[in-house]
N, C-alpha and C positions, 0 to 999 in steps of 0.2 A: 488218704482217701482221694478219690478221683473227683472231688467236688471243686469246681473252679469258680473263683470269684474275681470280679474286676478289682484291680488295685490302682491306686493313685501313685504315680511315680513323679512327684514334683521335686525339682532341684531347688536347693536352698540358694537364695540369691545372695548378693554381696553386701546388702544393707542390713545393719543390725536391727533386730526387732525391738521397738521401744517398749512393748509390753513385757518382753523378756527381761529388759533392763530394770523394769519396775517390779519384776518377780511375779507377774500375773498373766503370762501368756498361756492360753489354754488350747492352742491349735497343735494338732499332732497328725500330720506334719505341719510345720509352719514354713511359709515360703521365704521368710527373712532369716537372717543369720542369728543363731544363738551362739555367740562367740565363746561362751564358757563351756560348751559341750565338747568333750574331747573326741578326737577323730577315732572312729572304730574301723578304719580302712586298713589298719596294720595287718599284714598277713602273718599268721602263726603257723608254723609247720612242725608237727611232731606226730609221727606215725603211731605213737602209743597213746595218744590222747582220746581217740575215738571210743565211744561206748559201743562195743561190737554188737550189732543187731544180729541175732541168730541164737544166742543163748538168752532166753527170755528172763526178764526180771521176775521176782516172785511177789513183790508188793512195792508200795512206795517207800518202804523202809529197807528194802534190800536191792542195792544196785552196786555194781563193781566196775565203774569207769576206770580207765587206765591212762597213765601218763608216764613220763620219764621218771623212773625211780631215783635217778640221781638228782632230780630237782627237789627243792624244798617246798613243802605244801603251802606254807604261808610265810610271809615276812615277819620276823620276830621283832617285837618292841616291848619293853618292860614298863609296866605301870608302877605306881608308887608302892603298892603292897607286894611287888615282886612277881605278880601273876603275868604270864605271857598273854598278851592280847593282840589279836590280828586287827590292825587298823585299816578301815576302808580308805582308799586313796581318792575316792570321789564321793561327796555327800549328795544325797538326793536333792533335786531342785525344789524350790518352794512350791511348785505345782505338781508334786509327785503323789498326791492323794486323789483317788478317784472320787468324783461327786456321787454320793449315794442317791441323791434325788435324780440325777441324770440316768443312772442305772435303772431306776424305776420309772423313767420317762415322764418325770414331773418337776424338773428343775425350771425355775421361773427366771433365773438370772441370765440364761443364754451365754453369749460370749463374755459377759462381765463376771461370770462365775470364777472364783479363785481356784477351784479344783479342776482336775482333769476330766474332760468329757471324752473318754476313750477307754477301751478295755485294756490298754497297756501304754507304757511310756518306755522309750529306749529305742535301740536300733538293732538291726540284724535278724529280726524275726517278725512274723506277721500272723494275724488271725485268719483262719480259713472258714470255720463254721462254728455255730453255736447250736448244740443239739439239746432239745428240752423234751424229756419224757418223764423222768423221775420227779418226785415231789419233795424228797427230803435229802439227807446227806448222802453223797456218793462216797462209798467206802472202799471201792476197788474198781480198777479198770485193767483189762487184759486184752492183748491181741496175740493169740497163739500163732506160733511160727507156721507159715504155709496156709493160714486161714484167711479168708476175705471177710471175716466177721469180727467185730469188736464187741466185747462183753463188758457190761458195767453193772455193779451191784449197789444197792441203796437201802437205807434204813426204812424206806417205805415198804419193804418186804418183797421187792422185785429185783429180778435180773433182766436187763434189756440187752437184746442182741441187735447190733447195728450193721447194715450193709456198708462195707468200706468204699464201694463204688458210688453209691447214691447218697450216703449219709442218712438214710432212712432207717427208722426202727422197724425191723421186720418181725420181731417177736418180743412179747413181754411175758416172763415166767413169774407167776405169783407164788411165793413160797410160804406165805401166811405168817412169816416171822421176820424180824429185822435181819437184813444181811449186814453183818458187822465187819466182814473182811472178804476179800476175793483175790485169789492168785491163780496162776497156771504153771504147769510143768509138763512139757511134751504135749501129749494128747489130752491131759487131764486138766480140768478146771475144778478148783476146790472152793467151796462156798462156806464161809464161817457163819454159823447160826448160834442160837442159844442151846447149850448142852450137846452140840453135834456139829459135824462137818459133812456137807454133801460133796461127794466126788462124782463128777461127770466125765465120761470118756466121749469126746466129740468125734472120734473116729468110728467106734463101733456102737455108739448111742446106748451106752449102759450107764446105770446110776447106782451108787451105793451110799449108805448112811454110816458114818464113822462115829460111834459113840465113845464117850470117855471124858470129854471136857465138862467142867462144872461152871455154869454161867455162860455169858456171851463169849464167843471166840473172837478176840479183838485183833489178833495178829497171827499170820502164818508164814512159813517159809519152807523151802526144801533144800536139803544138803545131805551128802553122804548117803544117798538113796533113802532118805528118811524124811517124812513129812512131820513138821513140828507145828503145833497150834497152841498159842498162849491164851489163857482164859481169865475170867474175872476172879476166880479164886486164887490166882497167883501161881498156878501150876501150868506146866507145858506138857501137853500130850504128844507122844512120839509114835508114829506108825511106820512099819517097814513092809516090804513086799512079802506076800504070802501065797502059797500054792493052794490054799483052801478054796473050795468051789464057791463058798458063800460070799467071799469077798477077797479081792486081791491085796488087801491091807490088813496088817495085824498090829494091834496095839501092843507095843513092847515096853513102854515105860511111861511114867509120869514124873517129870522133873520138878522137884519141889525146892523151895528156898526163898522165893519172894513172899512177902507178907501181904501184898496187895496185888491188884490185877496186872497182868503182863499186857502191855499195849504195843510193843514193837519187838521184832526179831530180825536178825540178819546173820548171814553165814560168811566166814572168811578167816583169814589169818591161820592157815594150817589146820583145817578141819575143826574150827571153833565155831560154836554157836554163841551169839550174844543176844541177851534179852534185856529190855528196858521196862521199867515198871512204875506204877503209881506210888510205890514205896521210895521213889527217888533214886533207886540204885540200878546199876548195870551188872549183870552177871555173865561170866564167860564159862562155857560148858565144853567139855571134851566130847566130840560127837561119836567117838568109838566106845567110850566107857559110859557116856551120858551122865558124868559127874561134874559138879561145879568146881572149877579150878581157881576162880578169882571173883571178887566182888569189888566194884568200883563205886565210890560214894562222893563224887565231886559235885553232882548236881544238887540243888536245893529244892527242886520241885519235880513234878512228873517228868519222866524221861519219855519224850513223845516219838522219837524217831532215831534209827540207827542205820548207818551205811558203812560198808567197808570199801576203802579206796586204796588199792595196792596194799602197802604195809600199814596204812593208817585206818583207824576207826574214827568216824565222826558221829557225834551224838547231839541231839537237840532236846530242849526242855522248855516247860512252861516258865522256867526261871529267866527267860529272855536271853538265853545263851546257846551258842553252838560251840562244842568243844572238839578239839582235834587231839586224838590219843595216838601215841607212838609206842612201838614195842622196844624194850631194852633187852640187853643180852641175858639178864637174869630171868627173862620170861615175863616180866611185869609190863603193864601198860600205864603210862603216865600222861597227864594232860600237858601238851606242849604249847597250845594256843587256845585262846578263848575269844570268840567273836560275839559281841553284844548287840542285841536288837532292842528297840524301844518297846516291842510287844512280845508276848510269849510266842515261841516257835511251835507250829503245829506238826510239820513234817519236813524231811529233807529228801532230795532226789538228785542224782548225779547224771550228767549227760555231756555230750560235746556239741559245739555249734557247727556251722557249715564248714568252718576252717579247721576243725579238730581241736579247738581250744576247750579245755575242760571247764564246765559250767556247773556250779552248785546252785540248785533251786531250793530256796528257803521260804517255806510258806509260813506266814505269821497270822496272828489273831486279828489283825486289822483288815483281813480279807485280801491281802496282797501276797504275791509270790516275788521275792527279791531274787534276781539272777546275779550271781557273783562269778567273776572270772577267778580261777585259781592258777597260780598260788597267791596272787596279790590281794584277793577279796575286793577287787575293784567292782563296784556295782554297775552292771551292764544295763539294767532296766528293771521294770516291774510289770507283772501281770496282775489283773484285778478280777476278782469274782464278786458275785452278789453277797456271798458270805464266805467264811473260811474255806480255803481249798485244802481238802484232806487227802485227795488222791491225784497222783501224777504218774503217767505211764509213757514209755517211749515207743515210737513206731518206726517204720523204715523210711528212708528217703528224707530225713530231716524232720519228720512229723513227731509231735508229742501231744499229749492230751492232759487236760486238767478237769477235775470234778469238784464242785463246791457244795456248800451246805444247803443250797436251794434245789439241788438236782440238776443244775446246769453243767453239761458236758461240753467243753470247748476244745476245738481242734486247732493246733498251732503248727507253724512251720518255720524252721530256720532258713534264712535267705542266703543264697550264694552271693548276691549283691545286696549289701546292707542298706536298702531303701526302706524308709519308714512307711507303713501303710496303716491307716487308722480305720476303725470300724465303729 
C-alpha cells in the first residue's frame, strides 16, 4: 500500500538497559542495549527462499514458499519418548506478551507495566497501517494479481474492498450471511458461505452461486484446475470448468471420508490435495481420481492449518503442536519434527523476509503470531492482535497482512534495514 507513516529510527546505545536486566523493559525500541538480543544483521542469501509473488496463494492454509531442497527443514533433537521435536534456539523475552489493557487504550500502569505496549516485538519488520471496518472475525484476505484493491471477508457478513494506494475502504458488500472463507485464483474471488460458494469475476464483473456444500464452507483451495471447498458436514465439494452457459463451474464430485468438519485445505506434493478436520485427521487425495490415498492420525485435536513447503507438509493443531511431515520412498508421509507451543495453533503461513530467509508464521490462541526462521525454528519476533489472528496474506514489495477476531486488518512490511519501529 502506498500509505506512508513516520518511523522512529533510533540506534541502540552502548549502555545496557537496567530494566531489561530486571526483565521488565517495555520500550520498543529501547535506546539502551539489550545484550541478550541476538543480532539479526546476518545476511542470508538463497535464491530459492523467496515466496514468489505472482502465483497467488489461495488462503492462509495454502502457501508454497521455496528454499534449498538440499537443506534440512529443522534441526533434529530427540526427546525422551523418541519423538523428534524442533527446539527453538531463542526463548521469548519476559516481556513478550502484549498488554491487553494497552490494546484497549486503558492500561493504568504506563511504563511500569510488565507487558509489551506495542503491536509487535522483534526486528526486521514494521507496522504500516491498521484498517478497521469489520466488526467480527476476518476469515480471508486476498490481493488479486494486477489489482490495486485488497479484499477481506468477515463473519459479520461483509466483504470489504480496500484501495491499496490510500488504505481506505471503498466498498462494503453485505452478503447477509457469515463469510467463513475467502480465496482468489486469477480473476476469480471465491467467497465461502453457508451451503454455497459465491464466485466473482473481477474482470468482467459477473457473479455465480455454486451450490453443493452442506453447512458452512470453512476452507477452500484451487489445484489441478479444480476448486475445492471443505464444509461442516466433513465433505469436500469439487468444481471444474464447464462450457455451460449458466455457470462456468460444474460440480464434479463430493469427497467424503472425514467424520467432522473440514477446516483447512492445501495442494502440493505431486497433485495431492490435503485436508485437515475437526476429527483430528489429515487426509491425502489424488486430484486426478479424487480418491483418498492416505489418512494421517498424529494430531490429538482439531487440525487447524496445512501448508506445503517444497517436499514437506506442515500441519498445525489445537493440540499446541506444529508437525513437519516428510515423504518417503514407499509413498507414505511421516512426522519428522514436532514443534510445541504453549497455546493451541490457529493457523500457519509461509513467506520470506527482505533477505529471502524463509519465515514460518504461527498464529496462536493467545492472540500472537510467532515468526520463526527455518530451518532452525529460531523465534524472530511476534505480532499481536486484539484477538486471535485467523488470516494472513502476502503482498508485493515485502508487504503482508493480518486479520484478527475483532475485525482489525493490519498492514505490515519487511524492512531491508532491520530497524525496529513501534506503533
